[in-house]
C-alpha positions, -999 to +999 in steps of 0.1 A: -002+000+001+016+033-010+010+065+011-014+086+004+007+115-011+025+087-032-006+078-051-008+089-086-037+114-098-049+083-120-042+060-089-062+083-065-089+091-087-095+053-091-096+048-056-121+073-051-145+062-074-146+028-064-152+039-026-122+031-013-107+064-006-125+097-002-113+133-012-116+143+025-090+117+035-068+126+006-070+162+017-063+160+055-031+139+047-018+169+025-027+194+048-009+175+077+021+170+054+020+207+050+015+214+087+045+187+091+072+201+064+060+234+050+075+255+082+110+246+066+104+240+031+081+270+025+065+259-006+032+276+004+027+317+006-013+309+016-027+277+029-066+273+022-074+244+048-108+258+053-114+259+014-098+230+008-118+209+034-152+222+022-137+216-017-132+178-005-165+173+013-183+188-020-166+163-041-172+138-022-209+142-021-208+145-059-191+114-060-214+094-040-245+112-062-228+095-093-215+130-104-178+125-118-163+159-130-134+149-144-101+134-137-093+163-113-124+153-094-113+152-056-076+159-060-055+186-038-036+212-060-019+243-055-013+277-077+015+297-081+007+327-064+007+349-093-027+332-103-056+355-093-083+335-069-113+352-058-114+362-022-075+343-014-048+367-017-024+368-046+009+386-036+033+375-065+054+373-037+061+411-037+058+443-012+037+460-037+012+436-037+012+421-005-022+425+006-038+423-028-075+402-031-089+396-061-123+397-069-126+371-097-107+336-104-084+333-131-093+310-157-070+284-149-083+283-115-122+285-129-116+254-148-100+231-120-127+244-095-156+236-123-137+202-124-140+195-087-105+198-077-094+207-044-072+240-035-047+235-008-036+272-013-010+296-032+027+284-039+059+303-037+070+324-065+100+346-072+089+383-073+068+389-097+080+352-114+112+373-121+132+380-092+145+356-072+157+341-050+158+369-028+161+374+012+143+408+009+112+397-004+080+395+019+082+354+021+111+335+021+126+316-004+111+280-010+138+251-004+148+221-028+133+188-011+164+169-021+186+196+000+176+226+016+208+244+010+201+242-028+174+263-049+145+245-061+146+264-095+129+294-113+099+312-101+076+283-100+099+274-074+070+267-047+053+243-073+082+220-080+089+221-042+053+213-032+050+183-060+083+167-050+077+168-012+044+152-015+025+184-005+001+185-034-002+159-066-003+187-089+003+224-089+003+249-120+030+271-126+040+300-153+069+296-177+082+326-197+119+316-200+116+283-179+102+284-149+080+252-153+110+232-167+135+245-143+118+237-108+105+205-122+141+192-134+159+205-101+132+191-083+131+157-097+093+161-109+077+163-144+069+200-159+049+206-193+047+238-209+022+237-233+021+251-268+016+291-265-017+295-265-027+264-256-038+272-219-053+302-208-031+332-192-063+352-180-059+362-146-023+352-141+001+385-135+018+389-167+058+388-172+061+391-209+027+388-231+046+374-261+063+346-240+040+338-210+028+301-210+008+284-181+012+245-171+012+218-150+039+202-128+033+166-115+049+135-103+044+115-134+036+125-169+003+114-171-008+133-144+006+163-161-018+153-188-047+145-167-044+184-154-036+197-187-078+178-198-089+203-173-072+237-179-066+234-217-092+251-241-099+281-257-103+311-239-122+342-258-112+366-232-074+360-236-061+370-268-034+352-271-055+320-266-058+294-297-091+281-311-084+245-318-094+217-304-087+200-267-074+159-273-073+135-255-040+141-236-036+105-221-040+090-257-006+083-260+007+073-224+014+035-224+023+034-262+059+023-273+081+051-293+087+020-324+082+045-358+091+081-338+120+101-354+136+117-324+161+142-330+190+148-304+202+186-305+234+177-284+255+201-304+228+229-293+241+226-254+272+206-255+294+234-256+276+260-236+292+275-207+282+262-170+273+225-186+281+196-162+294+165-175+269+149-152+242+167-173+255+157-205+262+120-193+226+120-183+208+135-211+234+113-234+220+084-213+183+096-223+189+093-258+202+062-258+173+048-238+149+063-262+166+046-287+166+014-273+130+015-265+125+017-305+126+053-316+150+062-344+174+089-325+196+111-345+215+144-343+191+174-346+206+209-358+191+239-342+206+276-349+227+291-316+211+287-285+229+326-283+204+338-305+174+322-288+185+337-256+190+372-267+161+370-286+139+359-256+159+388-233+148+419-254+115+406-255+110+399-220+130+428-207+109+454-229+077+439-220+080+432-183+091+469-181+065+482-199+040+462-172+060+475-145+066+510-159+046+532-135+056+512-102+091+516-109+086+555-116+067+559-084+076+532-059+110+516-068+124+507-035+088+484-034+109+461-054+134+434-044+167+441-057+169+414-082+137+421-096+144+460-099+180+448-113+163+425-142+135+447-152+152+484-154+171+473-186+141+473-203+139+514-200+170+515-221+156+493-252+145+515-280+116+501-304+141+491-329+153+465-304+119+452-299+111+451-335+142+434-344+137+408-318+102+399-329+114+396-364+147+375-350+115+353-330+097+347-364+130+335-381+139+313-353+104+299-348+105+287-387+138+273-386+127+249-357+093+242-370+106+240-408+134+221-415+140+207-377+107+194-369+096+183-405+125+156-404+115+149-366+087+139-344+104+156-316+134+166-296+155+159-268+183+182-252+192+191-218+167+209-192+191+226-173+229+226-176+237+220-139+226+205-109+202+228-085+226+257-076+234+263-040+215+297-022+252+306-016+256+311-053+232+344-052+254+364-034+255+402-032+269+405-068+244+407-097+243+389-120+248+356-102+274+332-118+261+311-147+256+278-125+232+297-105+206+302-137+220+282-167+188+268-182+183+255-219+145+265-217+141+301-229+147+286-269+110+273-267+092+300-252+105+323-279+094+298-304+059+284-284+066+250-291+057+226-262+082+215-241+083+188-215+110+184-187+111+149-171+136+136-146+168+117-161+189+108-127+207+123-100+243+141-097+269+123-074+256+142-047+220+132-049+204+161-068+180+161-097+187+162-133+166+166-164+160+162-198+138+181-220+113+167-248+105+196-272+071+188-299+055+206-328+030+232-322+002+213-306+012+180-305+015+176-267+006+141-271+037+127-288+054+151-262+036+129-232+037+098-252+075+100-252+077+115-217+058+088-203+079+059-220+112+072-207+096+075-171+084+042-171+117+024-183+140+045-159+118+036-128+128+073-114+093+080-101+098+051-073+124+076-058+109+102-034+132+133-017+144+126+015+118+149+039+132+142+072+153+175+073+122+193+070+102+180+098+089+206+121+099+210+157+077+192+179+077+222+201+064+248+174+099+261+161+110+257+127 
């Protein structure tokens, strides 16, 4: 018998539908783990215990009445604290929004709530999904469940930490330059950045209109597919939302890889500064495993990473400055140091800079989706270039060392392609490593199929973070 926090969404759902488990029991177990571990983990900013228990009771009552609202019915989840929740504060971990309470739910939360899911609370984030980890923010940074001296990754840090620690069965994060895939990689879980426009961003605080994506983090690839089944779909009130059919995201789960052509973009990252030999060995091993499983794996050539990075950074700097310009002028002291230092360069960019970046973006997207993905069904490469950084790497000087922030994620925010991070092993220090799987526009099915097959072949889902370090002191201290 698995502990309740180790049940996948599919397993928990099957037990609830069979009447051998209740959502109240699952939710109570999750709340107890939050009380035990989160005082030191800091994955949550706000815990919505009363709301969660009401949601769980309602989910149980509906199932007893024969009403099944879908794959997330009765499942506990968390939201990154940039997603609006009616009547529940949404802080963006910023002094500027410390007491902000939205009147309406974001679209993602509306869909999860309609699907019978159980909200446990709002999860930690870097300030405005950009500046962090930073000690001067309202809430302390989330810790990595595998080793608290290390960062859990980019801005959806609380989402990755909460899933890895077994506090939630799924979490929603945002990804502008890798902030779903980076914490998934560094926390040893699965994270999906869907195709641009597949999941509504309405009601999520923006960082970059052109690069923002919302997506799930969960323990298994199948669980990410089940969350997608609920949150994906056209939102006519989101200008970037794509009016395309929502498929059965689980349709490829369990299928083998025979007949698939996978491009290994090894040269894309093998010469980049900050690449760890452990990461290269892990991703080489993943490519070899996919070939052993029946896929045809061969080298894929992509444009220079530096072009993707420069393009994405210019767009993000310009758009984030536009979003925060008034506060930067009127209340600059209310921003955290990292946030301010990352946004303010946008003030120096010209209209010509932004136009050229958008022209380059189109060229890079065409290069990936033309000659490359015409030839391959999917691509694989590293997610991050090194194991999780130590908090000590984020010192007094800006920017922090490359090892603290080095990921290979922003290229696919620039192009908009779906990209999945799946665990690929551990460093010699026991820290998680990840591999990234990239697909064609709106072909999450193939990406999830490959990721699920690889996860099943490795057996890494059976290994859990050692949470003994985070047990709260019986006397109430942390």
